[in-house]
C-alpha positions in Angstrom: -26.9 159.5 48.0 -30.6 159.5 48.9 -32.4 162.6 50.1 -32.4 163.6 53.8 -35.3 164.7 56.0 -34.6 166.6 59.2 -37.5 166.6 61.6 -36.8 168.7 64.7 -39.1 170.2 67.3 -39.2 174.0 67.2 -36.2 175.6 69.0 -34.3 172.3 69.2 -31.4 172.9 66.9 -33.0 172.6 63.4 -30.7 175.1 61.9 -27.5 173.8 63.5 -28.3 170.3 62.3 -29.1 171.6 58.9 -25.8 173.4 58.7 -23.9 170.3 59.7 -25.6 168.0 57.2 -25.5 170.4 54.3 -21.7 170.8 54.8 -21.1 167.1 55.1 -23.2 166.0 52.1 -23.0 169.2 49.9 -26.8 168.8 49.4 -29.1 171.9 49.0 -31.4 172.8 51.9 -35.1 173.1 51.3 -37.6 174.1 54.0 -40.7 172.0 54.5 -42.8 175.0 53.5 -41.0 175.3 50.2 -41.9 171.7 49.3 -45.2 171.3 51.4 -43.6 168.2 52.8 -46.8 167.2 54.7 -48.1 166.0 51.3 -46.7 162.7 50.2 -46.9 163.7 46.5 -44.3 166.4 47.2 -42.0 163.9 48.8 -42.3 161.8 45.6 -41.5 164.9 43.5 -38.8 166.4 45.8 -35.6 167.6 44.1 -32.7 165.1 44.0 -29.8 165.7 46.3 -32.0 167.6 48.8 -32.0 168.1 52.5 -35.6 168.8 53.5 -35.6 170.5 56.8 -38.1 171.9 59.3 -40.3 171.0 62.2 -42.3 168.5 60.1 -44.9 167.5 62.6 -46.5 165.0 60.2 -47.8 161.7 61.7 -49.8 160.4 58.7 -48.8 156.8 58.0 -48.7 157.3 54.2 -45.9 159.9 54.7 -43.7 157.4 56.5 -44.6 154.7 54.0 -43.3 156.9 51.2 -40.2 157.9 53.2 -39.5 154.1 53.6 -40.1 153.3 49.9 -37.7 156.1 48.7 -35.1 155.1 51.3 -34.8 158.7 52.6 -32.5 159.2 55.6 -34.4 160.6 58.5 -32.9 162.7 61.3 -34.9 163.4 64.5 -33.8 166.0 67.0 -35.2 167.3 70.3 -34.0 169.2 73.4 -34.5 169.6 77.1 -38.1 170.9 77.3 -37.1 173.5 79.9 -34.6 175.1 77.5 -37.0 174.7 74.6 -39.8 176.8 76.2 -37.3 179.6 77.2 -35.8 179.7 73.7 -39.3 179.7 72.2 -40.3 182.6 74.4 -37.4 184.7 73.3 -37.8 183.7 69.6 -41.4 184.9 69.5 -40.6 188.1 71.4 -38.0 188.9 68.7 -40.2 187.9 65.9 -43.6 189.5 66.6 -45.1 188.6 63.2 -45.8 185.2 64.7 -48.4 186.9 67.0 -50.8 186.8 64.0 -51.4 183.1 64.7 -54.1 182.4 67.3 -52.2 179.4 68.5 -49.3 181.6 69.4 -51.4 184.5 70.9 -53.1 182.1 73.2 -49.9 181.5 75.1 -48.5 185.1 74.9 -51.5 187.4 75.1 -54.3 188.3 77.4 -57.9 188.3 76.2 -57.7 192.0 75.1 -54.6 191.2 73.0 -52.0 192.8 75.2 -48.8 190.8 75.7 -48.6 189.0 79.0 -45.6 189.4 81.4 -42.8 187.0 80.8 -43.4 184.8 83.8 -47.1 184.3 82.9 -46.2 183.4 79.3 -43.7 180.8 80.6 -46.4 179.4 82.9 -48.7 179.1 79.9 -46.0 177.4 77.9 -45.5 174.9 80.7 -49.1 174.2 81.7 -51.1 174.8 78.5 -53.9 177.2 77.6 -57.4 177.4 76.2 -58.0 179.1 72.8 -60.3 182.1 73.6 -62.4 181.8 70.4 -63.2 178.1 70.6 -62.3 177.0 74.2 -60.1 174.3 72.6 -57.4 173.0 75.0 -53.8 173.4 73.9 -51.3 171.4 76.0 -48.1 172.9 77.3 -45.0 172.7 75.1 -43.2 170.0 77.1 -46.2 167.6 76.7 -46.6 168.6 73.0 -42.9 167.8 72.4 -43.3 164.4 74.0 -46.4 163.6 72.0 -44.7 164.7 68.8 -41.6 162.6 69.6 -43.6 159.5 70.6 -45.9 159.6 67.6 -43.0 160.1 65.3 -41.0 157.2 66.7 -44.0 154.9 66.7 -44.6 155.7 63.0 -40.9 155.0 62.2 -41.1 151.6 64.0 -44.4 150.7 62.3 -42.8 151.4 58.9 -39.4 149.8 59.7 -37.6 153.1 59.4 -34.4 153.6 61.4 -33.8 157.3 62.0 -30.8 158.9 63.6 -32.1 160.3 66.9 -30.1 163.0 68.6 -30.5 165.8 71.1 -29.4 169.4 70.8 -27.3 169.0 73.9 -25.4 166.0 72.3 -24.6 168.1 69.2 -23.2 171.2 71.1 -21.4 169.2 73.8 -19.2 167.1 71.6 -19.7 168.0 67.9 -16.9 165.8 66.6 -18.5 162.7 68.1 -21.9 163.6 66.8 -20.5 164.2 63.3 -18.9 160.8 63.4 -22.3 159.3 64.2 -23.8 161.1 61.2 -20.9 159.8 59.0 -21.5 156.2 60.1 -25.3 156.6 59.6 -24.8 157.9 56.0 -21.9 155.6 55.3 -19.6 158.6 54.5 -16.0 159.5 55.3 -14.3 162.8 55.9 -10.6 163.7 56.2 -9.4 165.3 59.4 -9.1 168.6 57.6 -12.7 168.4 56.3 -14.0 167.5 59.8 -12.2 170.4 61.4 -13.5 172.8 58.7 -17.1 171.7 59.3 -16.7 172.0 63.1 -15.4 175.6 62.6 -18.0 176.7 60.0 -20.9 175.4 62.1 -19.8 177.1 65.3 -22.2 179.7 66.9 -19.8 182.5 65.8 -21.0 181.9 62.2 -24.4 182.7 60.8 -26.9 179.9 60.3 -28.0 178.9 56.8 -31.1 180.8 57.8 -29.6 184.3 58.4 -32.7 185.6 60.3 -32.2 183.1 63.1 -29.6 184.0 65.7 -28.4 180.8 67.4 -27.0 181.0 70.9 -26.5 177.3 71.7 -27.2 177.7 75.4 -27.7 174.6 77.5 -29.3 174.8 81.0 -30.3 178.4 80.2 -33.6 177.6 81.9 -32.0 178.1 85.3 -31.8 181.8 84.6 -35.5 182.2 83.7 -37.7 179.6 85.4 -38.8 180.6 88.9 -39.6 178.3 91.8 -43.2 178.5 90.8 -42.4 177.5 87.2 -40.5 174.5 88.5 -43.4 173.4 90.7 -45.8 173.8 87.8 -43.5 171.9 85.5 -43.5 168.9 87.8 -47.2 169.1 88.3 -48.1 169.2 84.6 -45.2 167.4 83.1 -44.1 165.0 85.9 -42.6 162.2 83.9 -41.5 164.0 80.7 -37.9 164.8 81.7 -37.4 161.3 83.0 -38.9 159.8 79.8 -36.6 161.9 77.6 -33.6 161.2 79.7 -32.9 164.6 81.2 -33.6 163.7 84.9 -33.6 160.5 86.9 -36.3 161.6 89.4 -38.7 164.4 90.3 -36.2 165.8 92.8 -34.5 168.2 90.4 -34.5 171.9 91.2 
């Protein structure tokens, strides 16, 4: 079987999807950082029987051309942007080493380097910020996710690549149905016993393949964290994003 690439936006179920695919295919997981997957030469020289997993924000056409030529199977995953920013906030606060990156500090820290209150950080993640050193504008995470998704899909279309697109919610809501989608996509079969075993071993009571990441699998968790002001700002700065991604039918959500 050909190699697999998982491209998932941060905090959108990368590790859950990696667990499921590794157990279905018995392939070894490699992070994008291990293989420098943004360089097409590393795609050409990637190990056989590999699942290359990560956030892989590459939009260079030569990358997709190489994926097409090698017939890699591409999986794309995203999540409700409201839950994504809440999950991202908690992830960074549990892993403070990421504060070394200016692009992270811009959302989480004041000009003097002190960490901002939670509600202010969530505002920054929703609305966007300016980098203190350069004045460069960084969009809010909902818009960044939509741009990533749109660019990725357009590059797939332009290179005649048919990825399997899924959402985090789809995976956690009905995992058996999702696994069957994967099996059809990869043209594989599992026995009922094998399917049950994979469902059990990829539950949130088990550790991820990346032991450092504690997965909680919460859907609509944003309702516990976003205030009325956050919701107003979300609609102001990201008015059509939830509709475009299929999470709301209008702007009347609360």
